[in-house]
C-alpha positions in Angstrom: 190.8 114.2 21.0 191.8 116.3 18.1 190.9 119.5 20.0 193.3 118.4 22.7 196.1 117.7 20.3 195.6 121.1 18.7 195.6 123.0 21.9 198.4 125.6 21.6 199.9 125.0 25.0 200.0 121.2 24.4 201.6 121.6 21.0 204.3 123.8 22.6 205.0 121.2 25.4 205.2 118.3 22.9 207.5 120.3 20.7 209.8 121.1 23.7 209.9 117.5 24.9 210.4 115.7 21.6 214.1 116.6 21.1 215.2 115.4 24.6 213.6 111.9 24.5 216.5 110.4 22.5 219.1 112.2 24.7 217.5 110.9 27.9 217.5 107.3 26.6 221.2 107.5 25.8 222.2 109.5 29.0 224.7 107.8 31.2 225.0 109.3 34.7 228.6 108.6 35.8 229.9 111.9 37.2 228.9 115.3 38.6 228.3 117.0 35.2 226.1 114.1 33.9 224.2 114.0 37.2 223.6 117.8 36.9 222.4 117.2 33.3 220.1 114.4 34.6 218.7 116.8 37.2 218.1 119.4 34.6 216.2 116.9 32.5 214.2 115.8 35.6 213.3 119.4 36.5 212.3 120.1 32.8 210.1 117.0 32.8 208.5 117.9 36.2 207.6 121.3 34.8 206.2 119.7 31.6 204.2 117.2 33.6 202.8 120.1 35.7 201.8 122.1 32.6 200.2 119.0 31.1 198.2 118.3 34.3 197.0 121.9 34.3 195.8 121.5 30.6 194.2 118.2 31.5 192.3 119.9 34.4 191.4 122.7 32.0 189.7 120.2 29.6 188.3 117.8 32.3 187.0 120.2 34.9 183.9 121.4 32.9 183.1 117.7 32.0 183.4 116.5 35.6 181.3 119.4 36.9 178.8 118.8 34.1 178.7 115.1 34.9 178.3 115.8 38.7 175.4 118.2 38.0 173.7 115.7 35.6 174.2 112.8 38.1 172.8 114.9 41.0 169.8 115.9 38.9 169.0 112.3 38.0 169.7 111.1 41.5 167.1 113.6 42.8 164.6 112.3 40.2 165.3 108.6 40.7 165.7 108.5 44.5 161.9 108.8 45.2 161.1 106.3 42.5 163.5 103.8 43.9 162.2 104.4 47.4 158.6 103.8 46.2 159.7 100.6 44.3 161.4 99.3 47.4 158.3 100.0 49.4 156.0 98.1 46.9 158.4 95.2 46.7 158.4 94.9 50.5 154.6 94.9 50.5 154.4 92.3 47.7 156.9 90.0 49.7 154.7 90.4 52.8 151.6 89.5 50.8 153.6 86.5 49.4 154.3 85.4 52.9 150.6 85.4 53.7 149.9 83.3 50.6 152.6 80.8 51.6 151.2 80.6 55.1 147.7 79.9 53.8 149.0 77.3 51.3 150.9 75.6 54.1 147.7 75.4 56.2 145.7 74.1 53.2 148.4 71.5 52.6 148.3 70.4 56.2 144.5 69.9 56.0 144.7 68.1 52.7 147.5 65.8 53.8 145.5 65.0 57.0 142.5 64.1 54.8 144.7 62.1 52.4 146.3 60.2 55.3 142.9 59.5 56.8 141.8 58.0 53.5 145.0 56.1 52.8 146.0 58.4 50.0 149.5 59.7 49.3 150.5 63.2 50.5 149.3 66.2 48.5 151.7 68.6 47.0 150.4 72.2 47.1 152.2 74.7 44.9 151.7 78.4 44.7 152.1 80.7 41.7 155.0 83.0 42.3 153.8 85.7 39.9 151.2 88.4 39.9 149.9 89.6 36.5 148.4 93.0 36.0 147.2 95.1 33.1 150.7 96.8 32.9 153.0 93.9 33.6 153.8 91.1 36.0 155.8 90.8 39.2 157.3 87.6 40.5 159.5 86.5 43.4 163.0 85.4 42.7 165.6 84.0 45.1 169.1 85.6 44.8 172.2 84.7 46.8 173.6 87.6 48.8 175.8 88.0 51.9 176.3 89.9 55.1 179.2 90.0 57.6 178.7 87.7 60.6 182.1 87.9 62.2 184.7 90.3 60.7 187.6 88.5 62.5 186.9 85.2 60.7 186.8 86.6 57.1 189.5 84.8 54.9 192.5 87.0 54.1 192.0 86.7 50.4 188.6 88.5 50.8 190.0 91.4 52.6 191.2 94.6 50.9 194.0 96.8 52.3 193.1 100.5 52.7 196.3 101.9 51.2 195.2 105.5 51.5 194.5 105.1 55.2 197.9 103.4 55.8 199.7 106.1 53.9 198.0 108.8 55.9 198.9 107.0 59.2 202.6 106.6 58.1 202.7 110.3 57.3 201.0 111.3 60.6 203.5 109.2 62.6 206.6 110.5 60.7 208.8 113.1 62.5 211.9 114.9 61.5 214.1 116.1 64.3 217.5 117.8 63.6 217.4 116.5 60.1 216.8 112.9 61.1 213.5 111.3 60.0 211.7 108.6 62.0 208.3 106.9 61.8 206.7 105.3 64.9 203.7 103.8 63.2 203.3 100.1 64.0 200.6 97.7 62.9 200.8 93.9 63.0 201.6 92.5 59.6 202.9 95.8 58.2 206.5 96.8 57.9 207.3 100.5 57.8 210.6 101.3 56.1 212.3 104.0 54.1 212.8 103.6 50.3 215.2 105.9 48.6 213.7 107.9 45.7 214.6 110.9 43.7 212.6 114.1 44.1 212.9 117.3 42.1 212.3 121.0 43.0 211.7 123.4 40.2 
């Protein structure tokens, strides 16, 4: 953090911005000269923001690239291990199904014998763990989910794809003879124009 604050370009930007902060907070835009002054401040701030973004990228890019490289290296190393783990788990679950099937058959035989002799039903339990010299594995039941019918999912469980909608609005926007229009329509979405201030530097 200190390295960033000591970066010469950032020091210059902060020094340039500091004096105008108070002026902007007290600026009243009421006429053409004050609107021009506001535009000057806006253009100055846009340039400062652009310069700061460039410095942020300068500091972040090597870290992001390094992180990507490290993540990819570890992904390449862990993927085969995860695949093998998944394969073994599947085989252990299949083996467990065989054990459960055998236990059910034994229970059926024992319960028939118990019933024939006027005894109460027998409860057959199976051990859900396998112990080995290096550890133990055991079956667990976890709740999970899958989509059955997309159209019946409650609204509060849906997430709007804002990026996709923005791209569609842009794709359907046309400007002819200086008049802008947008013909994008989707049920439940209103497309409208909101006035904003933009600046060119």
